[in-house]
N, C-alpha and C positions, 0 to 999 in steps of 0.2 A: 602462182597459178593455184586455183582452187579446183575441187572436184567438179564443180558445175561450169567451169570455163569452157566455152564453146570454141572448137578448133576446126578449121576447114579439113575435110577428108580428102586429101590428095587433090587430084584434078577434077573430082566430081563436084556436084552442087550440094552435097551433103555437108552438114556440120555435126560433129560428135562432141560429147563432153570428154574432157581430158581423163576423167575417171569413168571407167565402164564397169558394168555389173556382169560378172561371169556366172553362169548357172550350172557348171559341171557338178559342184557339190549337191545341188538340188536334185540331181539324179540319184541321190543316195549312194554316192561312191564310198565304199568301205563300211559305212554305217548309216543308219536311217536318220533323216531330218524330218520332223513332223510337219504337218501342213501349217500349223499356226506359226512355227518358226520361219518356214518358207515365206509366208505372206508378210510376216513382220520385217524380214530382210528387204523384200521389195518395197515395202512402205518406207523403211528407213532410207534406202537409196533414193527413192523418189523425193522425199522430204529434204534430202541433202542437195537436190538439184541434179542428180545423175539422170541423164537422158539417153544413154547408150546401153543396150542390153544385148548380150550374146548367148545363144543357146545352140543345141545340136540334137539330131535324132539319137545319136549314140548315148547321150547322157541319160542314164537310167532307162535305156530302151524306149525313149519317148516321154518319160516322166517329166524331165526338165522342160520340154516344150509345152506339155500340158500345164505345168505350173506357171510357166512364163506367160502363156496366153491368158490364163485365169487372172493373174495379177495385173496384167496390162490392159485387159479388155475394155475397161471403162475410162482409161486415161485418154487424154487428147492425143490421138494417133499422130497428128502432124507435128507434135512437139517432141517426139522421141524417135530414135533410130534403132532398128532391130536387125540383128544378123542371125542367120542359121546356116546350115551346111547340107551338102549332098555327098553321096558316095556310099551310103548305106540305105537299104530299104528295110522297113519294119514289117514283119510278117506275123499276124495273129497266131499264137501258139499256146498250147497248154503249159502252164507254169512248170509243171514237173519235167517238161522236156527241154527247158531253156537253161543254158549255162549263163548265169547272171554275173558271175565274178568279173570285175571287182565291185559290181553294183549290188545293193541290198534292197529287197522288197521293191524291185523295179516294176515297170509296166509289162503286161503280158504279151510281149512281142519278141520274136527272134530277130537278130541282126544279120543281114546278108549284104556283103559288099556288092556294089553295082555302080560302075562308072560309065555305063553305056548311055547313049543318047536317050533311049526310051526310059531306062531306069532312072536317069537323072530327072527327066520330066515328071515321072511318077513320084519320085522322092520329094521333089519341090512341092507338088500339089498336096502330097500327104502331110508335109510339115505345116502348110497353111491350114489344113483341116484340124490337126492337133492343136495348133495355136488358136484356132477360131478367130483369126485376124485376116483382114483382106489382103495384106501384103507383108513381105519382108523387104527391107531396104538393101541389104547386103547379103550375098550368098557366097560361101566359100566351098571349094572342093576339099573334102576332109581326108586327112590321113593317107596321103600318097607318098609317104616318106619311108626311109629304110627302117627307122625305129618301129614303125607299125607293120610294115609289109615284108621286111627281111629280104630274102633272096628273090621274091616276086616283085620287088619295087620297080625295076626297070619296065617290066611288062605292064604293071599297074599304071605307072606314070604315062606310058605311051597311050594306053586306053583312055585315061582321063583327059589327056591333051587332044584326043579325038572326040569321043562321045560326050563326056561331061562338058568339055569346053564348048562344043557346038550348041549344046542345049542352053547353057547359061548365056552364051553370046546372043543367041536368038531372043531369050527372055529380056536381056538388056536392050537389044535393038527395039523390041516391042514396048519397052517402058514398063515391063512387069516388075523388074528389079533394077535398082539404080547403080549398083556396083557389084562386080564379081571378082572373085579371087581364089586363093588357095590357103588352107589352114593346116599347118604341119609343125613338126618339132625340129626341123633342120633348115637353116637359112640357105644351104646349098640347093635344096629342092625348090625353094622359093625363087632363087636366082635362075635356075634352069627353066622354071615355068615362065618367068617374065621374059626370058630370052626367046622362048618358044611361042608365046601367045600374048595378046594384048589385054593383060589383066589390070584392074584398077587398084587392087589391094591385096594384102596378105595378113594372115593371123599367124604369128610366130611365137611358139611356146618355148620359153626358157633359153633362147639362144642370143639374146642381147640383154645383158644384165651387168651389174657391177663386177661380176666374175668373168664374163665372156663378152668380148667385143670383136670377135673375128668377122662378124657381119659388116664391119666398117671397111673391110678390104675391097669388096666388090659389090655385094648385094645392096647395101643401103645407098651407096653412090648411084647405082643404076636406078633405084627407086626415085631418088631425087631428080635424076635426069628425065625419067618417064612420067613423073607426077604420080607415082603409085604410093598409096598410103600403107603403112605397116602398123597393125595393132599388135601389141606385145602382151602375152600372157605368161604366167610362170616367172614373174620377175624376181621371185625369191629363190629361184633354182630348186623348187620343190621343198624348200624349208630352211636351208642353212642361212639365208640372208634375212630371215625373220627371227630365227632362234639364236643365231650366233654360233660360234664354234664350240658347242657343248658336246658332251658324250652322246652318241647316237644321232647327231645332226644329220639330216638327209640332204643329199645332193643328187639331183636327177633320179629321185625315187629309190636311192640306195644309200647306205652309210657313206658319209663323205670320206674320201681318201686323205691321207696325211697332208699332201701338198695343198689341197683345197682348204683344209682346216687351218694350215699355217697362213694362207693368204687372207682368209677371213679374219683371223686374229690380228693381222696387220691392219686391215680396214677398221676393225673394232677399236684399235688403239687410236687411230686418227679420229674416229667418232668420239671417243672419250675426251680427246684434247679439245674438241669443239662443242661438246655437249649436244651431239647429234645422234638420235636413235638410228641404229643400223637399218631397220626396215624403212624409215623415212627416206634415207639416202637411196636405198634400193628402188623405191617407188618413183621418186622424183628424178633420178638419173635417166630412167627409161624415156620419159616424155620430153626430155631436153633435146632429143634429136629432131631436126626439122621434118624428117619423113615419118615420124611416129606421133600421130595425133592423140592416141589414147592408149591407156593401160587398162586391161581388164583383170579384176581380182575376183577370185572365187572364195567365198567365205562360208563357214558352217554355222555361225551364230551371229546374232545382232551385235554382240559385243565385239567380235572380230571385225565385222564390217565397220562399226563406229571407230575402232582403232585404226583401221586402214585409211578411213576418211581423214582422221586427225593427222596421221603420218604424212598424208599426201600434201598437206599445206603447212607442215611444221617448218619454222624458219631455219634455213641452212646458210651459213655465211659462205661467201665466195672463196675464202681462204681454205675452207674444208676441201673443196675440189682441187685447189692448187696443191695442197699438201698430199692428197692421194696421188696426183701425177708426179710430184717431186720424189715420192717414195717408190715409184714404179708400180703402184697398185691400181693405176688406171691409165689407159692409153692416152698419149699426148693429144691425139687427134679426136678424142671422144668429146662431143658437145656436152656441156654441163649447164645446169640452170643459171 
């Protein structure tokens, strides 16, 4: 499989490339990315045949959507698939009054959660205005998980399954958007949403990787049964599957605990036996599942993007995956390339 391989997007009539371009870093998370670098990354992805692009109002308080629209404005719109998200409204605000962290030099809008029907409709329209494009193809309800909402998650989930769901369902029925879903950090929330409503797709960050396959228990089988597509982000578990088990390696945005470090060392040993780069295995594993048509990778530099593109099609022998399973480092029922 190559980055430009077109894959059916679940039960919809969309096709996405197996490698997607994620724009969270282009919101200037943690540190600034200049405009020239942003444009160069879009150009590099496009030239590599990448035709699926994901963004969100949260990324840089609108900055990522602005940059995405600028980069894609004169491309053949029918040849690409674009997703964004609802759940936050952006309110014009003086910069001195905005809490930007973890974003740096972001756009001058304050973020306000809003999963109501009216708020969702307004957020959807606002995203199209920032993108300056006539449509988005996929729209996710963003961040209705415990990781983001804490003790309020149950109430937020209920509101989203009412207001935001009704708004997106109407937009889908009217043909304004072609697929609707939920984008969160926990497969359990995706599973609950699919049981509650008729969603087409999900964006799952970090919960189906070489290190974590619990989504195989119930969520991914239900997606297969319903024809729901799952896009996976965070396939490196926020760092350790790219860097390896080195000092300071990050797992889920924090220093990796000893048990995770040991498991990654075991995977690295199998990688060494077969001359397979760990990040290549991490990327290719994700899209081997039949319910997962695309992996989206966010990168900070052209060099990082080029490296991810190369890893995505690096040759990996079948014996590598067999050895991982034989050593108990990968679930026996996990699909592999």
